[in-house]
All heavy atoms as an XYZ file, in Angstrom:
756
protein
N     -20.255    100.318    -10.972
C     -19.602    100.534    -12.263
C     -19.978     99.360    -13.153
O     -19.578     98.236    -12.901
C     -18.095    100.625    -12.080
C     -17.269    100.970    -13.252
C     -17.553    102.398    -13.741
C     -15.775    100.889    -12.889
N     -20.773     99.595    -14.173
C     -21.158     98.574    -15.134
C     -20.192     98.572    -16.305
O     -19.934     99.602    -16.886
C     -22.585     98.826    -15.666
C     -23.637     98.685    -14.586
O     -23.416     97.902    -13.657
O     -24.652     99.384    -14.689
N     -19.677     97.406    -16.622
C     -18.795     97.269    -17.773
C     -19.520     96.680    -18.937
O     -20.432     95.879    -18.763
C     -17.585     96.365    -17.406
C     -16.662     96.953    -16.392
C     -15.465     96.046    -16.145
O     -15.423     94.920    -16.587
N     -14.497     96.568    -15.416
N     -19.113     97.059    -20.129
C     -19.675     96.528    -21.370
C     -18.551     95.957    -22.184
O     -17.515     96.624    -22.351
C     -20.419     97.626    -22.164
C     -20.927     97.071    -23.454
C     -21.530     98.235    -21.330
N     -18.695     94.757    -22.650
C     -17.719     94.137    -23.562
C     -18.401     93.834    -24.869
O     -19.612     93.627    -24.910
C     -17.171     92.814    -22.962
O     -16.455     93.080    -21.783
N     -17.661     93.762    -25.908
C     -18.242     93.464    -27.187
C     -17.188     93.130    -28.210
O     -15.990     93.118    -27.910
N     -17.628     92.868    -29.392
C     -16.702     92.582    -30.503
C     -17.360     93.012    -31.806
O     -18.575     93.096    -31.903
C     -16.330     91.110    -30.560
O     -17.455     90.321    -30.879
N     -16.521     93.296    -32.770
C     -16.972     93.606    -34.107
C     -16.462     92.477    -34.989
O     -15.261     92.235    -35.045
C     -16.418     94.959    -34.584
C     -16.795     95.219    -36.023
C     -16.884     96.078    -33.677
N     -17.359     91.745    -35.618
C     -16.972     90.589    -36.398
C     -15.968     90.872    -37.491
O     -14.860     90.367    -37.507
N     -16.328     91.698    -38.424
C     -15.455     92.018    -39.564
C     -15.439     93.524    -39.743
O     -16.469     94.174    -39.772
C     -15.966     91.372    -40.882
C     -15.972     89.856    -40.865
C     -14.558     89.292    -40.940
O     -13.666     89.898    -41.502
N     -14.358     88.150    -40.313
N     -14.232     94.071    -39.875
C     -14.125     95.507    -40.144
C     -14.166     95.816    -41.635
O     -14.191     96.972    -42.013
C     -12.812     96.056    -39.558
C     -12.718     96.042    -38.027
C     -11.350     96.502    -37.570
C     -13.801     96.913    -37.436
N     -14.202     94.801    -42.454
C     -14.210     94.969    -43.895
C     -15.619     94.691    -44.423
O     -16.341     93.856    -43.873
C     -13.241     94.012    -44.573
S     -11.521     94.305    -44.126
N     -15.995     95.347    -45.532
C     -17.282     95.007    -46.145
C     -17.238     93.600    -46.739
O     -16.170     93.011    -46.873
C     -17.440     96.052    -47.249
C     -16.033     96.519    -47.520
C     -15.273     96.388    -46.230
N     -18.409     93.050    -47.060
C     -18.455     91.708    -47.631
C     -17.613     91.567    -48.881
O     -17.100     90.492    -49.158
C     -19.922     91.336    -47.929
N     -17.437     92.656    -49.601
C     -16.618     92.609    -50.832
C     -15.112     92.501    -50.522
O     -14.329     92.265    -51.400
C     -16.873     93.836    -51.700
O     -16.531     95.012    -50.981
N     -14.746     92.698    -49.252
C     -13.346     92.553    -48.832
C     -12.637     93.885    -48.659
O     -13.173     94.932    -48.935
N     -11.429     93.783    -48.143
C     -10.563     94.951    -47.906
C      -9.337     94.835    -48.782
O      -8.926     93.742    -49.143
C     -10.093     94.979    -46.465
S     -11.288     95.517    -45.260
N      -8.742     95.969    -49.065
C      -7.426     95.965    -49.674
C      -6.390     95.774    -48.591
O      -6.623     96.140    -47.436
C      -7.168     97.284    -50.400
C      -8.079     97.515    -51.578
O      -8.525     96.500    -52.211
O      -8.359     98.676    -51.895
N      -5.236     95.199    -48.914
C      -4.163     95.078    -47.945
C      -3.697     96.482    -47.550
O      -3.542     97.363    -48.411
C      -3.000     94.295    -48.528
O      -3.363     92.943    -48.692
N      -3.498     96.669    -46.259
C      -3.017     97.956    -45.779
C      -2.642     97.850    -44.293
O      -2.974     96.874    -43.656
C      -4.044     99.052    -45.980
C      -5.311     98.828    -45.145
C      -6.357     99.860    -45.363
N      -7.126     99.459    -46.520
C      -8.122    100.141    -47.047
N      -8.462    101.264    -46.514
N      -8.775     99.719    -48.103
N      -1.978     98.872    -43.794
C      -1.667     98.969    -42.381
C      -2.561    100.034    -41.795
O      -2.667    101.134    -42.360
C      -0.174     99.293    -42.157
C       0.121     99.472    -40.667
C       0.699     98.211    -42.750
N      -3.253     99.735    -40.680
C      -4.239    100.654    -40.117
C      -4.005    100.871    -38.637
O      -3.279    100.098    -37.988
C      -5.681    100.159    -40.344
C      -6.012     99.999    -41.827
C      -5.923     98.866    -39.613
N      -4.633    101.884    -38.115
C      -4.762    102.108    -36.688
C      -6.216    101.968    -36.341
O      -7.098    102.303    -37.145
C      -4.276    103.503    -36.287
O      -2.924    103.660    -36.571
N      -6.532    101.456    -35.159
C      -7.909    101.278    -34.710
C      -8.048    102.003    -33.380
O      -7.249    101.773    -32.442
C      -8.274     99.788    -34.559
C      -8.087     99.079    -35.905
C      -9.701     99.631    -34.027
C      -8.204     97.563    -35.798
N      -9.055    102.871    -33.272
C      -9.309    103.625    -32.050
C     -10.693    103.324    -31.529
O     -11.655    103.322    -32.301
C      -9.163    105.156    -32.285
O      -7.853    105.418    -32.803
C      -9.396    105.950    -31.042
N     -10.811    103.078    -30.217
C     -12.080    102.884    -29.575
C     -12.249    104.029    -28.593
O     -11.360    104.304    -27.792
C     -12.083    101.552    -28.797
C     -13.293    101.258    -27.924
C     -14.556    101.120    -28.768
C     -13.054    100.015    -27.084
N     -13.379    104.713    -28.667
C     -13.632    105.828    -27.773
C     -15.076    105.813    -27.315
O     -15.949    105.263    -27.978
C     -13.290    107.172    -28.424
C     -14.022    107.451    -29.700
C     -13.512    108.703    -30.415
O     -12.397    109.129    -30.127
O     -14.262    109.237    -31.227
N     -15.315    106.407    -26.135
C     -16.696    106.499    -25.632
C     -16.766    107.577    -24.560
O     -15.750    108.065    -24.065
C     -17.148    105.162    -25.063
C     -16.672    104.901    -23.655
C     -17.562    104.999    -22.581
C     -15.340    104.587    -23.369
C     -17.141    104.784    -21.290
C     -14.920    104.362    -22.064
C     -15.825    104.467    -21.034
O     -15.399    104.256    -19.729
N     -17.969    107.985    -24.242
C     -18.251    108.917    -23.168
C     -19.220    108.185    -22.249
O     -20.209    107.602    -22.710
C     -18.890    110.180    -23.729
C     -19.124    111.270    -22.732
C     -19.606    112.528    -23.422
C     -19.673    113.678    -22.434
N     -20.071    114.932    -23.100
N     -18.953    108.195    -20.955
C     -19.790    107.411    -20.033
C     -21.144    108.067    -19.795
O     -21.387    109.216    -20.192
C     -19.066    107.145    -18.710
C     -18.845    108.346    -17.840
O     -19.481    109.396    -18.067
O     -18.040    108.255    -16.904
N     -22.056    107.301    -19.213
C     -23.432    107.738    -19.010
C     -23.540    108.882    -18.021
O     -24.569    109.563    -17.979
C     -24.284    106.547    -18.533
N     -22.508    109.138    -17.220
C     -22.553    110.247    -16.254
C     -22.085    111.573    -16.876
O     -22.036    112.591    -16.196
C     -21.675    109.922    -15.028
C     -22.146    108.687    -14.236
C     -21.157    108.368    -13.125
C     -23.554    108.924    -13.676
N     -21.682    111.514    -18.118
C     -21.304    112.737    -18.805
C     -19.842    113.144    -18.627
O     -19.463    114.261    -18.945
N     -19.011    112.268    -18.063
C     -17.606    112.559    -17.909
C     -16.930    112.710    -19.276
O     -17.467    112.280    -20.304
C     -16.895    111.472    -17.091
C     -17.354    111.486    -15.644
O     -17.451    112.530    -15.025
N     -17.694    110.296    -15.127
N     -15.755    113.303    -19.266
C     -15.011    113.561    -20.510
C     -14.777    112.240    -21.248
O     -14.443    111.203    -20.658
C     -13.683    114.243    -20.191
C     -12.870    114.444    -21.432
C     -13.934    115.592    -19.511
N     -14.958    112.309    -22.574
C     -14.728    111.146    -23.441
C     -13.292    110.613    -23.257
O     -12.357    111.393    -23.029
C     -14.943    111.586    -24.866
C     -14.910    110.509    -25.899
C     -15.279    111.081    -27.270
O     -16.466    111.153    -27.575
O     -14.344    111.401    -28.014
N     -13.101    109.306    -23.387
C     -11.792    108.708    -23.303
C     -11.633    107.699    -24.421
O     -12.621    107.234    -24.986
C     -11.555    108.041    -21.948
C     -10.102    108.051    -21.549
O      -9.217    108.112    -22.385
N      -9.870    107.956    -20.248
N     -10.410    107.332    -24.753
C     -10.170    106.434    -25.884
C      -8.901    105.630    -25.686
O      -8.067    105.934    -24.826
C     -10.062    107.224    -27.186
O      -8.917    108.051    -27.147
N      -8.770    104.594    -26.473
C      -7.543    103.806    -26.557
C      -7.376    103.392    -27.999
O      -8.343    103.366    -28.787
C      -7.599    102.570    -25.617
O      -6.321    101.921    -25.614
C      -8.667    101.569    -26.086
N      -6.164    103.071    -28.386
C      -5.956    102.700    -29.787
C      -4.781    101.710    -29.920
O      -3.950    101.579    -29.029
C      -5.696    103.924    -30.667
O      -4.504    104.566    -30.251
N      -4.782    101.032    -31.030
C      -3.682    100.186    -31.441
C      -3.261    100.648    -32.844
O      -4.080    101.160    -33.587
C      -4.034     98.679    -31.485
C      -4.304     98.154    -30.091
C      -5.225     98.397    -32.364
N      -1.966    100.550    -33.115
C      -1.482    101.017    -34.422
C      -0.672     99.905    -35.106
O      -0.327     98.902    -34.485
C      -0.670    102.278    -34.270
O       0.424    102.070    -33.412
N      -0.384    100.142    -36.346
C       0.372     99.195    -37.180
C      -0.268     97.826    -37.229
O       0.386     96.808    -37.100
C       1.834     99.100    -36.662
C       2.573    100.402    -36.830
O       2.447    101.061    -37.861
N       3.323    100.784    -35.832
N      -1.567     97.790    -37.419
C      -2.330     96.547    -37.598
C      -2.348     96.270    -39.111
O      -2.807     97.094    -39.888
C      -3.764     96.661    -37.050
C      -4.559     95.416    -37.347
C      -3.732     96.965    -35.557
N      -1.850     95.123    -39.515
C      -1.765     94.782    -40.913
C      -3.002     93.983    -41.351
O      -3.287     92.953    -40.752
C      -0.503     93.983    -41.229
O       0.633     94.750    -40.842
C      -0.401     93.629    -42.703
N      -3.704     94.482    -42.345
C      -4.775     93.735    -42.995
C      -4.139     93.119    -44.226
O      -3.716     93.790    -45.155
C      -5.965     94.641    -43.375
C      -6.552     95.289    -42.109
C      -7.018     93.861    -44.165
C      -7.608     96.335    -42.394
N      -4.022     91.780    -44.225
C      -3.307     91.062    -45.262
C      -4.344     90.279    -46.074
O      -4.893     89.302    -45.591
C      -2.280     90.119    -44.626
C      -1.445     89.334    -45.633
O      -1.693     89.474    -46.864
O      -0.575     88.598    -45.214
N      -4.590     90.692    -47.308
C      -5.645     90.068    -48.118
C      -5.124     89.408    -49.382
O      -5.907     88.973    -50.214
C      -6.722     91.107    -48.482
O      -6.091     92.124    -49.272
C      -7.368     91.719    -47.269
N      -3.803     89.401    -49.552
C      -3.248     88.769    -50.746
C      -2.100     87.822    -50.373
O      -1.446     88.024    -49.385
C      -2.729     89.811    -51.781
C      -3.839     90.673    -52.298
C      -1.637     90.666    -51.203
N      -1.903     86.829    -51.191
C      -0.759     85.950    -51.050
C       0.359     86.505    -51.947
O       0.123     86.735    -53.150
C      -1.087     84.513    -51.494
O      -2.154     84.019    -50.648
C       0.119     83.583    -51.366
N       1.507     86.747    -51.350
C       2.623     87.267    -52.122
C       3.149     86.187    -53.051
O       3.259     85.010    -52.686
C       3.755     87.768    -51.175
C       4.936     88.268    -51.963
C       3.221     88.840    -50.260
N       3.449     86.565    -54.307
C       3.891     85.610    -55.324
C       5.192     84.921    -54.900
O       6.136     85.579    -54.471
C       4.142     86.353    -56.624
C       4.560     85.470    -57.798
C       4.921     86.265    -59.020
C       3.679     86.500    -59.801
N       3.983     87.080    -61.164
N       5.256     83.596    -55.035
C       6.493     82.870    -54.733
C       7.539     83.168    -55.825
O       7.185     83.667    -56.895
C       6.087     81.409    -54.730
C       4.912     81.338    -55.613
C       4.198     82.668    -55.459
N       8.782     82.831    -55.530
C       9.863     83.120    -56.462
C      10.621     81.837    -56.761
O      11.061     81.130    -55.848
C      10.823     84.158    -55.853
C      12.062     84.513    -56.649
C      11.683     85.194    -57.947
C      12.960     85.433    -55.815
N      10.752     81.490    -58.048
C      11.624     80.385    -58.485
C      12.958     81.018    -58.860
O      13.023     81.788    -59.804
C      11.026     79.671    -59.692
C       9.879     78.706    -59.386
C       9.217     78.233    -60.693
C      10.391     77.512    -58.619
N      14.010     80.681    -58.107
C      15.328     81.273    -58.399
C      16.163     80.421    -59.309
O      17.035     80.903    -60.010
C      16.081     81.573    -57.079
O      16.151     80.358    -56.311
C      15.365     82.644    -56.276
N      15.930     79.113    -59.321
C      16.606     78.173    -60.232
C      15.602     77.084    -60.614
O      14.854     76.658    -59.763
C      17.794     77.514    -59.560
C      19.012     78.414    -59.418
C      19.654     78.731    -60.764
O      19.557     77.953    -61.729
N      20.261     79.876    -60.841
N      15.554     76.632    -61.797
C      16.333     77.016    -62.988
C      15.836     78.320    -63.576
O      14.799     78.849    -63.185
C      16.101     75.857    -63.919
C      14.761     75.336    -63.591
C      14.603     75.558    -62.101
N      16.547     78.802    -64.547
C      16.189     80.027    -65.259
C      15.490     79.674    -66.566
O      15.904     78.776    -67.264
C      17.472     80.852    -65.553
O      18.169     81.053    -64.322
C      17.159     82.176    -66.173
N      14.435     80.423    -66.895
C      13.700     80.201    -68.132
C      14.603     80.312    -69.344
O      15.481     81.162    -69.407
C      12.551     81.204    -68.312
O      11.559     80.993    -67.350
N      14.417     79.410    -70.317
C      15.137     79.466    -71.587
C      16.542     78.853    -71.559
O      17.260     78.907    -72.554
N      16.962     78.308    -70.424
C      18.289     77.716    -70.305
C      18.223     76.191    -70.446
O      17.202     75.583    -70.120
C      18.915     78.073    -68.975
C      19.081     79.586    -68.748
C      20.071     80.189    -69.742
O      21.141     79.645    -69.986
N      19.662     81.288    -70.341
N      19.288     75.581    -70.926
C      19.380     74.128    -71.019
C      20.183     73.584    -69.827
O      21.200     74.156    -69.438
C      20.057     73.723    -72.319
N      19.712     72.494    -69.261
C      20.354     71.889    -68.113
C      20.455     70.385    -68.288
O      19.534     69.740    -68.791
C      19.546     72.154    -66.815
C      19.450     73.607    -66.446
C      18.408     74.396    -66.921
C      20.403     74.183    -65.610
C      18.312     75.738    -66.570
C      20.295     75.525    -65.245
C      19.252     76.281    -65.727
O      19.161     77.594    -65.390
N      21.585     69.818    -67.887
C      21.751     68.363    -67.890
C      21.023     67.752    -66.685
O      20.363     66.737    -66.788
C      23.224     67.985    -67.863
C      23.513     66.533    -68.066
C      24.976     66.277    -68.206
C      25.210     64.824    -68.574
N      26.643     64.573    -68.878
N      21.149     68.411    -65.550
C      20.396     68.059    -64.339
C      19.803     69.353    -63.806
O      20.412     70.415    -63.888
C      21.348     67.458    -63.286
C      21.923     66.133    -63.674
C      22.824     65.565    -62.580
O      23.255     66.281    -61.684
N      23.059     64.280    -62.629
N      18.639     69.243    -63.267
C      17.931     70.433    -62.780
C      17.776     70.382    -61.268
O      17.271     69.406    -60.711
C      16.528     70.558    -63.436
C      15.776     71.756    -62.870
C      16.649     70.683    -64.936
N      18.271     71.416    -60.628
C      17.989     71.636    -59.203
C      17.036     72.815    -59.131
O      17.222     73.826    -59.821
C      19.280     71.985    -58.448
O      20.144     70.863    -58.414
N      16.034     72.696    -58.309
C      15.035     73.756    -58.197
C      15.240     74.448    -56.849
O      15.274     73.780    -55.815
C      13.606     73.202    -58.286
C      12.569     74.295    -58.080
C      13.398     72.503    -59.642
N      15.383     75.772    -56.896
C      15.423     76.553    -55.650
C      14.322     77.602    -55.752
O      14.028     78.123    -56.822
C      16.770     77.223    -55.405
O      17.119     78.024    -56.536
C      17.874     76.201    -55.186
N      13.698     77.858    -54.632
C      12.545     78.769    -54.591
C      12.508     79.488    -53.283
O      13.159     79.122    -52.297
C      11.246     77.977    -54.834
C      10.995     76.910    -53.793
C      10.246     77.208    -52.661
C      11.493     75.641    -53.954
C      10.001     76.241    -51.720
C      11.260     74.676    -53.006
C      10.511     74.962    -51.880
O      10.269     74.007    -50.938
N      11.691     80.530    -53.251
C      11.454     81.295    -52.018
C       9.949     81.540    -51.890
O       9.316     81.970    -52.826
C      12.198     82.615    -52.068
C      12.019     83.435    -50.803
C      12.846     84.706    -50.833
C      12.641     85.474    -49.562
N      13.398     86.728    -49.571
N       9.426     81.208    -50.714
C       8.048     81.509    -50.424
C       8.076     82.614    -49.369
O       8.530     82.364    -48.235
C       7.311     80.240    -49.913
C       7.308     79.189    -51.017
C       5.894     80.612    -49.468
C       6.736     77.863    -50.623
N       7.678     83.834    -49.719
C       7.853     84.978    -48.846
C       6.963     85.044    -47.614
O       7.162     85.902    -46.763
C       7.623     86.169    -49.771
C       6.780     85.640    -50.859
C       7.124     84.199    -51.010
N       5.970     84.195    -47.535
C       5.069     84.158    -46.384
C       4.948     82.727    -45.884
O       5.192     81.794    -46.628
C       3.671     84.662    -46.741
C       3.633     86.081    -47.223
C       2.217     86.484    -47.583
O       1.669     85.965    -48.583
O       1.666     87.324    -46.866
N       4.529     82.547    -44.641
C       4.329     81.194    -44.118
C       3.131     80.568    -44.846
O       2.030     81.131    -44.835
C       4.066     81.253    -42.612
C       3.868     79.885    -41.989
C       3.595     80.001    -40.524
N       2.581     81.013    -40.310
C       2.127     81.381    -39.134
N       2.619     80.872    -38.074
N       1.198     82.309    -39.043
N       3.333     79.433    -45.487
C       2.230     78.804    -46.217
C       1.293     78.032    -45.279
O       1.719     77.569    -44.222
C       2.939     77.850    -47.193
C       4.226     77.523    -46.494
C       4.603     78.734    -45.715
N       0.059     77.884    -45.715
C      -0.864     76.986    -45.002
C      -0.390     75.559    -45.236
O       0.069     75.227    -46.340
C      -2.291     77.130    -45.533
O      -2.786     78.403    -45.233
N      -0.515     74.682    -44.256
C      -0.076     73.275    -44.410
C      -0.743     72.614    -45.605
O      -1.957     72.758    -45.833
C      -0.496     72.613    -43.107
C      -0.551     73.735    -42.111
C      -1.035     74.933    -42.906
N       0.062     71.902    -46.392
C      -0.455     71.137    -47.502
C      -0.796     71.942    -48.763
O      -1.422     71.413    -49.672
N      -0.383     73.219    -48.809
C      -0.753     74.038    -49.974
C       0.379     74.331    -50.916
O       0.160     74.972    -51.930
C      -1.370     75.392    -49.526
O      -0.386     76.138    -48.814
C      -2.580     75.179    -48.647
N       1.577     73.886    -50.610
C       2.717     74.173    -51.496
C       2.868     72.998    -52.460
O       3.149     71.885    -52.056
C       4.017     74.403    -50.703
C       5.170     74.692    -51.652
C       3.836     75.538    -49.701
N       2.678     73.288    -53.730
C       2.786     72.269    -54.782
C       3.721     72.773    -55.877
O       3.768     73.949    -56.147
C       1.417     72.000    -55.442
C       0.387     71.527    -54.503
N      -0.419     72.392    -53.815
C      -0.001     70.296    -54.129
C      -1.262     71.702    -53.051
N      -1.003     70.418    -53.223
N       4.466     71.843    -56.464
C       5.302     72.190    -57.633
C       4.857     71.259    -58.759
O       4.870     70.045    -58.597
C       6.766     71.979    -57.294
C       7.686     72.423    -58.424
S       9.433     72.231    -58.029
C       9.564     73.244    -56.552
N       4.471     71.849    -59.869
C       4.038     71.082    -61.030
C       5.135     71.090    -62.078
O       5.645     72.137    -62.468
C       2.765     71.653    -61.650
C       1.595     71.604    -60.702
O       1.356     70.580    -60.088
N       0.874     72.687    -60.599
N       5.513     69.914    -62.577
C       6.466     69.751    -63.657
C       5.652     69.310    -64.872
O       5.110     68.218    -64.894
C       7.544     68.730    -63.295
C       8.257     68.931    -61.973
C       9.175     67.754    -61.663
C       9.023     70.227    -61.988
N       5.560     70.162    -65.879
C       4.732     69.897    -67.041
C       5.620     69.758    -68.260
O       6.428     70.631    -68.570
C       3.738     71.055    -67.258
O       2.980     71.241    -66.054
C       2.778     70.740    -68.400
N       5.446     68.673    -68.990
C       6.155     68.454    -70.276
C       5.533     69.375    -71.321
O       4.355     69.276    -71.647
C       5.977     66.974    -70.677
C       6.728     66.614    -71.952
O       7.067     67.516    -72.747
O       6.987     65.408    -72.132
N       6.314     70.327    -71.828
C       5.781     71.292    -72.776
C       5.436     70.692    -74.131
O       4.727     71.320    -74.918
C       6.743     72.482    -72.925
C       6.828     73.290    -71.640
C       7.590     74.581    -71.817
O       8.293     74.808    -72.813
N       7.448     75.461    -70.864
N       5.909     69.468    -74.390
C       5.529     68.779    -75.621
C       4.279     67.948    -75.450
O       3.687     67.507    -76.406
C       6.690     67.901    -76.121
C       7.888     68.704    -76.520
O       7.753     69.791    -77.125
N       9.052     68.251    -76.163
N       3.907     67.704    -74.195
C       2.732     66.913    -73.914
C       2.122     67.437    -72.617
O       2.468     66.999    -71.518
C       3.127     65.437    -73.763
C       1.938     64.538    -73.481
O       0.800     64.989    -73.367
N       2.206     63.248    -73.325
N       1.234     68.404    -72.742
C       0.670     69.120    -71.565
C      -0.110     68.198    -70.633
O      -0.400     68.560    -69.520
C      -0.191     70.263    -72.040
N      -0.468     66.988    -71.112
C      -1.178     66.066    -70.227
C      -0.220     65.299    -69.338
O      -0.649     64.613    -68.417
C      -2.024     65.071    -71.047
O      -1.184     64.311    -71.896
C      -3.092     65.816    -71.862
N       1.071     65.407    -69.595
C       2.089     64.719    -68.791
C       2.554     65.684    -67.714
O       3.459     66.469    -67.894
C       3.246     64.279    -69.682
C       4.211     63.390    -68.965
O       3.990     62.999    -67.820
N       5.323     63.079    -69.577
N       1.923     65.631    -66.529
C       2.208     66.544    -65.416
C       2.589     65.724    -64.199
O       1.944     64.727    -63.858
C       0.965     67.419    -65.085
C       1.248     68.332    -63.896
C       0.539     68.210    -66.292
N       3.656     66.145    -63.529
C       4.050     65.569    -62.260
C       3.859     66.640    -61.201
O       4.348     67.772    -61.354
C       5.520     65.111    -62.264
C       5.958     64.618    -60.906
C       5.763     64.063    -63.338
N       3.096     66.335    -60.157
C       2.857     67.308    -59.085
C       3.553     66.810    -57.830
O       3.384     65.677    -57.399
C       1.351     67.474    -58.795
O       0.714     67.932    -59.986
C       1.117     68.448    -57.675
N       4.344     67.715    -57.260
C       5.066     67.386    -55.999
C       4.402     68.181    -54.899
O       4.198     69.402    -55.031
C       6.532     67.783    -56.093
C       7.325     67.197    -57.260
C       8.711     67.818    -57.341
C       7.424     65.703    -57.154
N       4.062     67.510    -53.781
C       3.536     68.194    -52.618
C       4.720     68.498    -51.708
O       5.412     67.570    -51.297
C       2.484     67.331    -51.906
C       1.985     67.857    -50.585
C       1.275     69.192    -50.769
C       1.038     66.845    -49.935
N       4.935     69.767    -51.434
C       6.065     70.160    -50.608
C       5.598     70.228    -49.157
O       4.499     70.688    -48.888
C       6.562     71.533    -51.050
C       6.708     71.691    -52.555
S       7.831     70.537    -53.304
C       9.341     71.391    -53.000
N       6.432     69.767    -48.243
C       6.085     69.854    -46.808
C       6.959     70.911    -46.175
O       8.155     70.984    -46.451
C       6.270     68.507    -46.116
O       7.622     68.088    -46.276
C       5.327     67.460    -46.674
N       6.369     71.726    -45.340
C       7.084     72.778    -44.632
C       6.691     72.766    -43.187
O       5.602     72.554    -42.825
C       6.761     74.160    -45.228
C       7.450     74.384    -46.549
N       8.666     74.970    -46.632
C       7.077     74.081    -47.806
C       9.038     75.034    -47.896
N       8.053     74.508    -48.625
């Protein structure tokens, strides 16, 4: 009984895939002509977009004496990629960037 193993590098074209949930089926018929057989996996998520984060506080257009910032990041972020920029709207060159650790 000879076994064959293999892999498929990318199931998406070079231009990329849209995000979606898919099923993948592998099937074959052996060299002796026996009935074809298959196996499959389902609910495989192809995730090609980062979901937009949510700033819950402060609210746009409101005045605050002190500002507390609350936010939600709906997916696990890559290390070192969460930044918060505080930009003075009267002087766009005055920017403070905070690196958030998670």
